[in-house]
C-alpha positions in Angstrom: 0.0 0.0 0.0 2.8 2.4 0.9 4.5 1.6 -2.4 1.3 2.3 -4.3 0.8 5.6 -2.5 4.3 6.6 -3.4 3.7 5.9 -7.1 0.5 7.9 -7.1 2.2 10.8 -5.4 5.0 10.6 -7.9 2.6 10.6 -10.9 0.8 13.6 -9.4 4.0 15.5 -9.0 5.1 14.7 -12.5 1.7 15.8 -13.8 1.9 19.0 -11.8 5.4 19.8 -13.2 4.4 19.1 -16.8 1.2 21.1 -16.5 3.1 24.3 -15.6 2.9 27.1 -18.2 6.1 27.8 -20.2 7.9 31.0 -19.1 9.1 33.0 -22.1 11.2 36.1 -21.5 11.5 38.6 -24.4 14.3 41.2 -24.1 14.1 44.0 -26.7 15.9 47.0 -27.9 15.1 49.6 -30.6 16.7 52.7 -32.1 20.1 52.1 -30.6 21.8 54.3 -33.3 25.4 53.4 -32.8 25.3 53.6 -29.0 27.4 50.4 -28.4 29.4 52.2 -25.7 28.1 53.3 -22.4 29.3 56.2 -20.3 29.8 57.0 -16.6 26.1 57.6 -16.4 25.2 54.2 -17.8 23.9 52.6 -21.0 25.8 50.5 -23.5 25.7 47.0 -24.8 28.2 45.5 -22.3 25.9 46.3 -19.4 22.9 45.0 -21.3 24.7 41.8 -22.0 25.2 41.4 -18.2 21.5 41.8 -17.6 20.5 39.3 -20.3 23.1 36.7 -19.4 22.0 36.7 -15.8 18.4 36.3 -16.8 19.3 33.4 -19.2 20.7 31.5 -16.2 17.7 32.2 -14.0 15.1 31.3 -16.7 17.1 28.2 -17.7 16.9 26.9 -14.2 13.1 27.0 -14.3 13.0 25.4 -17.7 12.0 28.7 -19.4 13.4 30.4 -22.5 14.8 33.8 -23.4 14.2 35.6 -26.7 16.3 38.7 -27.6 15.0 41.1 -30.4 15.9 44.4 -31.9 13.2 46.6 -33.5 15.5 48.4 -35.9 17.7 51.5 -36.4 21.0 50.0 -35.4 22.7 52.5 -37.7 23.8 56.1 -37.5 24.5 58.2 -34.4 27.9 57.7 -32.9 31.1 58.5 -35.0 33.0 55.4 -33.8 30.2 53.3 -35.2 29.4 55.4 -38.3 33.0 55.4 -39.5 33.0 51.6 -39.4 29.6 51.0 -41.0 28.1 49.9 -37.7 30.2 46.8 -37.6 30.8 47.3 -33.8 27.0 47.2 -33.3 26.3 44.2 -35.4 29.2 42.1 -34.1 28.5 42.8 -30.5 24.8 42.1 -30.9 25.8 38.8 -32.5 27.9 37.8 -29.5 25.1 39.0 -27.2 22.9 36.3 -28.8 20.4 38.5 -30.6 17.8 36.2 -32.2 16.4 38.6 -34.9 16.0 42.2 -35.9 13.8 44.1 -38.3 14.9 46.9 -40.5 14.7 50.5 -39.4 14.7 53.4 -41.9 18.3 54.2 -40.9 19.4 50.8 -42.1 19.1 52.5 -45.5 21.4 55.4 -44.8 24.1 53.7 -46.9 24.2 51.6 -50.1 22.5 48.2 -50.0 25.9 46.5 -50.2 26.7 47.9 -46.8 23.4 46.4 -45.4 24.3 43.0 -47.0 27.7 43.2 -45.4 26.2 44.0 -42.0 23.9 41.0 -42.3 26.9 38.7 -42.9 28.6 40.1 -39.8 25.5 39.8 -37.7 24.6 36.2 -38.6 21.2 36.7 -37.1 18.1 37.0 -39.3 17.0 40.4 -40.7 13.2 39.9 -40.8 11.2 42.4 -43.0 8.2 41.0 -44.8 7.4 44.3 -46.6 11.0 45.1 -47.8 10.7 43.8 -51.4 12.5 43.6 -54.7 10.5 45.6 -57.2 11.3 43.3 -60.1 11.1 39.9 -58.3 8.2 41.0 -56.1 9.3 39.0 -53.1 10.9 39.9 -49.8 14.6 40.7 -50.0 15.3 39.1 -46.6 13.3 36.6 -44.5 9.6 37.7 -44.0 9.3 35.7 -40.8 11.1 33.1 -38.6 9.8 30.4 -36.3 11.7 29.8 -33.0 11.0 26.3 -31.7 11.6 26.0 -27.9 10.9 22.3 -27.4 7.1 22.5 -27.5 6.7 26.2 -27.7 6.8 27.7 -31.1 7.2 31.5 -31.5 6.6 33.1 -34.8 8.2 36.5 -35.6 7.1 38.6 -38.5 9.2 41.7 -39.4 7.8 44.9 -40.7 9.6 48.1 -41.8 8.0 51.5 -42.0 6.7 52.7 -45.3 8.1 56.1 -44.2 11.5 54.8 -45.4 10.3 55.6 -49.0 10.3 59.2 -48.1 12.8 59.5 -45.3 15.6 57.4 -46.8 14.9 57.0 -50.5 18.4 57.3 -51.9 19.7 53.8 -51.4 16.5 51.8 -51.9 17.3 51.7 -55.6 15.3 48.7 -57.1 13.7 47.9 -53.8 10.9 49.4 -51.8 8.9 49.2 -48.6 5.3 48.1 -49.4 2.2 48.5 -47.3 2.6 46.7 -44.0 -1.0 45.9 -43.4 -1.4 44.3 -46.9 1.7 42.2 -46.3 0.7 41.1 -42.9 -2.6 39.9 -44.2 -0.6 37.5 -46.3 1.8 36.3 -43.7 -0.1 36.3 -40.5 -2.3 33.2 -41.3 0.8 31.3 -42.3 2.7 32.1 -39.1 -0.4 31.5 -37.0 -0.6 27.9 -38.3 3.1 27.3 -37.5 3.2 29.0 -34.1 1.8 29.1 -30.6 2.7 32.7 -30.1 2.8 35.4 -32.8 5.1 38.4 -32.4 5.3 41.3 -34.9 8.8 42.9 -34.8 8.1 46.3 -36.2 9.7 49.6 -37.0 6.4 51.3 -37.5 6.1 53.6 -34.5 3.7 54.0 -31.6 1.9 57.3 -31.8 0.0 59.2 -29.2 -2.9 61.3 -30.4 -1.9 64.2 -32.7 1.7 63.0 -33.0 1.4 61.4 -36.4 3.8 63.2 -38.9 2.6 64.9 -42.0 4.2 63.1 -44.9 3.1 62.9 -48.6 2.5 59.1 -48.4 0.2 56.8 -46.4 2.0 54.7 -43.8 1.0 52.2 -41.2 1.4 52.8 -37.4 1.7 50.2 -34.7 -1.6 51.5 -33.2 -3.4 50.7 -36.5 -1.8 47.3 -36.8 -3.1 46.3 -33.3 -6.5 47.7 -33.9 -6.9 46.1 -37.3 -5.7 42.5 -36.9 -6.8 39.6 -34.7 -4.2 36.9 -33.8 -1.2 39.1 -33.0 -0.1 38.4 -29.4 2.8 40.9 -29.1 4.3 43.8 -31.0 7.9 44.7 -30.3 8.2 48.2 -31.8 10.6 50.9 -32.7 11.0 54.1 -34.8 9.3 56.7 -32.5 11.9 56.4 -29.7 9.0 55.9 -27.3 9.8 54.9 -23.8 6.8 52.7 -22.7 7.6 52.0 -19.1 4.8 49.5 -19.2 3.5 48.0 -22.4 0.3 49.4 -24.0 -2.5 47.0 -24.7 -4.7 47.6 -27.8 -7.2 45.1 -28.9 -5.6 42.5 -26.6 -2.2 43.1 -28.4 0.7 43.8 -26.1 2.8 46.7 -27.5 6.3 47.3 -26.1 9.0 49.9 -27.0 12.1 50.7 -25.0 13.1 54.3 -25.8 16.4 54.8 -27.5 20.2 54.7 -27.5 20.5 51.5 -25.3 19.6 53.5 -22.2 16.9 51.1 -21.4 16.3 47.4 -22.1 12.8 46.2 -22.5 11.7 43.0 -20.7 8.4 41.2 -21.4 7.6 38.0 -19.4 5.0 35.6 -20.8 3.5 32.5 -19.3 2.1 30.3 -22.1 0.1 27.1 -22.0 -1.5 25.4 -25.0 -0.8 28.4 -27.2 -2.5 30.9 -24.8 -0.9 33.6 -22.7 -2.1 32.9 -19.2 -0.2 35.8 -17.6 2.3 38.5 -18.5 4.4 41.3 -17.1 6.3 44.0 -19.0 8.7 46.8 -18.0 11.8 48.6 -19.1 15.1 48.2 -17.2 17.2 51.4 -16.9 20.8 50.5 -17.9 22.4 52.2 -14.9 26.1 52.8 -14.2 26.1 50.3 -11.3 25.5 47.4 -13.6 28.8 45.7 -14.3 29.9 45.5 -18.0 30.2 42.0 -19.5 34.0 41.7 -20.0 33.9 39.9 -23.4 31.4 42.4 -24.9 33.3 45.3 -23.4 36.6 44.0 -24.9 35.1 43.9 -28.4 33.5 47.3 -28.1 36.6 48.9 -26.7 38.7 47.5 -29.6 36.5 49.1 -32.1 36.3 52.4 -30.2 40.1 52.8 -30.4 40.2 52.4 -34.1 40.5 55.8 -35.7 40.1 57.7 -32.4 43.1 59.9 -33.0 41.5 61.3 -36.2 38.2 61.8 -34.5 39.8 63.7 -31.6 41.4 66.3 -34.0 40.5 69.8 -32.8 39.1 71.9 -35.6 37.9 75.0 -33.7 36.5 76.5 -30.5 33.2 77.9 -29.4 32.5 80.3 -26.5 28.8 79.6 -26.7 26.6 76.4 -26.6 25.6 75.5 -30.1 22.1 74.1 -29.8 21.2 71.0 -31.8 18.8 69.4 -29.4 16.2 67.2 -31.1 13.3 69.1 -29.6 14.7 72.5 -30.7 15.9 71.8 -34.3 12.7 70.1 -35.1 10.7 73.1 -34.0 12.9 76.2 -34.2 15.9 77.7 -35.9 19.0 77.7 -33.6 22.5 79.1 -33.6 23.8 75.6 -34.7 21.3 75.2 -37.6 22.1 78.7 -38.8 25.9 77.9 -38.5 25.4 74.7 -40.6 23.3 76.4 -43.4 25.7 79.4 -43.5 28.6 77.0 -43.9 26.9 75.3 -46.8 26.7 78.6 -48.6 30.3 79.4 -47.7 31.5 76.1 -49.1 29.5 76.2 -52.4 28.8 79.8 -53.2 25.1 79.1 -53.5 22.4 81.7 -53.1 20.3 79.7 -50.7 20.8 76.7 -48.4 18.1 74.3 -47.2 18.7 71.9 -44.3 16.3 69.4 -42.7 16.1 69.5 -38.9 16.3 65.7 -38.7 19.8 65.8 -40.2 21.0 67.6 -37.0 21.5 65.0 -34.3 23.4 66.7 -31.4 24.6 69.9 -29.8 28.2 71.2 -29.4 29.2 72.2 -25.9 31.3 75.2 -25.0 35.1 74.6 -25.6 37.2 72.9 -28.2 35.4 71.4 -31.2 36.7 68.1 -32.4 35.9 66.2 -35.6 34.1 63.7 -33.4 31.8 66.5 -32.2 30.9 67.4 -35.8 30.3 63.8 -36.9 28.0 63.4 -33.9 26.0 66.4 -35.1 25.9 65.3 -38.7 26.4 61.5 -38.8 24.7 60.4 -42.0 27.6 60.9 -44.5 25.4 63.0 -46.7 26.9 65.2 -49.4 26.2 68.8 -50.4 24.0 68.8 -53.5 23.6 72.0 -55.6 20.3 72.5 -57.4 19.1 75.1 -60.0 15.7 76.1 -58.8 13.3 78.8 -60.1 11.6 81.1 -57.7 8.4 79.1 -58.2 10.3 75.9 -57.3 11.5 77.6 -54.1 7.9 78.6 -53.3 6.9 74.9 -53.7 9.5 74.0 -51.1 8.3 76.7 -48.7 4.7 75.8 -49.2 5.4 72.3 -48.1 7.7 73.4 -45.2 5.0 75.6 -43.9 2.8 72.6 -43.3 5.3 70.6 -41.2 4.3 70.5 -37.6 6.8 71.1 -34.8 8.7 67.9 -33.8 9.2 66.5 -37.3 12.6 65.9 -38.9 11.4 67.7 -42.1 11.5 71.0 -40.3 13.3 73.4 -42.7 16.4 75.5 -41.8 17.7 78.0 -44.3 20.4 80.5 -45.2 20.3 83.3 -47.7 16.5 83.4 -47.5 13.9 84.9 -45.2 10.2 84.5 -45.2 7.1 85.0 -42.9 4.7 82.1 -42.3 1.1 83.1 -41.7 -1.9 80.8 -41.7 0.3 78.0 -43.0 1.5 80.0 -46.0 4.8 81.7 -46.8 4.8 85.4 -47.6 7.3 88.3 -48.0 10.0 85.9 -49.3 13.4 87.5 -49.9 16.7 86.1 -51.2 19.6 88.0 -49.7 17.3 90.9 -49.0 15.7 91.1 -52.4 12.1 89.9 -53.1 12.0 86.4 -54.6 11.6 86.5 -58.4 9.4 83.5 -59.4 10.9 83.4 -62.9 14.6 83.7 -61.8 16.8 80.7 -61.4 18.7 80.4 -58.1 21.6 78.3 -57.0 20.4 76.3 -54.0 22.5 73.9 -51.9 21.0 71.2 -49.7 22.1 67.7 -48.8 21.8 64.8 -51.3 19.1 63.2 -49.0 16.7 66.2 -49.3 17.7 66.7 -53.0 16.5 63.1 -53.7 13.1 63.9 -52.1 13.9 62.8 -48.5 11.7 64.0 -45.6 8.9 64.7 -48.0 10.7 67.2 -50.2 9.6 65.2 -53.3 9.3 68.4 -55.4 13.1 68.5 -55.5 13.6 65.0 -56.9 14.8 65.2 -60.5 15.5 68.9 -60.5 18.6 69.9 -62.4 21.8 70.0 -60.3 24.9 68.1 -59.3 26.4 66.4 -56.3 29.5 68.2 -55.0 30.6 65.1 -53.2 31.6 67.3 -50.3 30.4 65.6 -47.1 28.2 67.9 -45.1 30.1 67.2 -41.9 33.4 68.0 -43.7 31.9 71.3 -45.0 30.9 72.2 -41.4 34.4 71.3 -40.2 36.0 73.6 -42.8 33.7 76.4 -42.0 34.4 76.1 -38.2 38.1 76.0 -38.9 37.7 79.1 -41.1 35.9 80.9 -38.2 38.5 79.7 -35.7 36.9 80.8 -32.4 33.1 81.3 -32.3 32.5 84.1 -29.9 28.8 84.1 -30.6 26.4 83.0 -33.3 23.0 84.2 -34.4 19.9 82.2 -33.6 17.7 84.6 -35.6 14.5 83.3 -37.1 14.8 83.3 -40.9 11.5 81.6 -41.4 9.4 83.7 -39.0 6.2 82.0 -37.9 3.8 84.9 -37.3 1.2 82.6 -35.8 3.5 81.0 -33.2 2.6 81.7 -29.6 5.5 83.6 -28.1 
């Protein structure tokens, strides 16, 4: 009888163990933009590796699983990364055990050959179902992957933002980003059949009310995706740099996004049984300075950081004033730094007018010596100065579009050689170097090759007569600052004066 009782108890215990839901931990990053290296304040991939490795051990001991995802925009932002085509980023993410990433719009800041090289270095899947070859019609990379965790199958579908067609059109070439909703309608049923849990790994952007940018194309938001589709369990999102301290739930879809620049690591815990999420918790983990850096990841990152550091630390000038390139400022107002940049573009090329998009200005310059590293941090994209021949009417088309751009958008226009007043969403009293704009006259206008190709919605410029100077915008700024020597002060005057703005 005792033996029989022991056997029954054993079977009950075994049944209890095997009936426990499976614990899946999803770690996620987005919009890291070259920030492999942390600082004394925190951040960085080496600290993130410590957090993930510790969790892997803990979850393994309870027979759970860890999934590590990146929602896009690995490229562009830190000179040590930009100069090396983000190889430090992709290689360290590889050794950190990243399972997959989708493509952000900044993955197209350089020619497609660079992206292919990055994929080879990374060795993890680039999933983007709606990044397609125009001629062949199919996805360029994998549309989805299935992760099989011994009884738990997780499907991951990648989606890139259609905004890429406007924001980064130069290097798409014979490829394009097609409608995310239409593509998901095709792949979601396929992945549902193969998976217990469906994750959309998206670089579409989560938008609060009235935050959707005004662009000349239709594009899908993460909010729309969650509202429209049934059968998505989780969306790991990027693009809007949104710090969701706790995930948002729309139509029973869990939406998570972890800010930017590797300052936070997202963690989403799911408990799954028979293909159903029984319970979940989500949060973001601040990557603070007290978190020890993983020695192996730190070694790799430090090695890359040292490459070319001497050239980046070259002093090119000095400023006695703070040169303001803060994101919130240059996407809403003209600043002393944006005026310095556009003035330098005219100084370098002899153009009549300069146009610069606020989204091309990525940082400020502090008081003190100015290094090449500082300049590359301000202008990291490797764009070149492009000179266009535009009539006064063409210039009015540009200003009419610019006047519709709300504060906070990267398309916000900065100018030199030109002044105008904006009233009721329309430009008026337009002058070029103090003289009224002549609609029939042809002017020499310098911008960057990104805007000249129609980037940030300036599609009216695409195909206009002109030529690429092949001067890098950052190098033109470096030369202009060297020419000035010491910047005692610099004007932050409004050149496009918004008369309706509340002062």
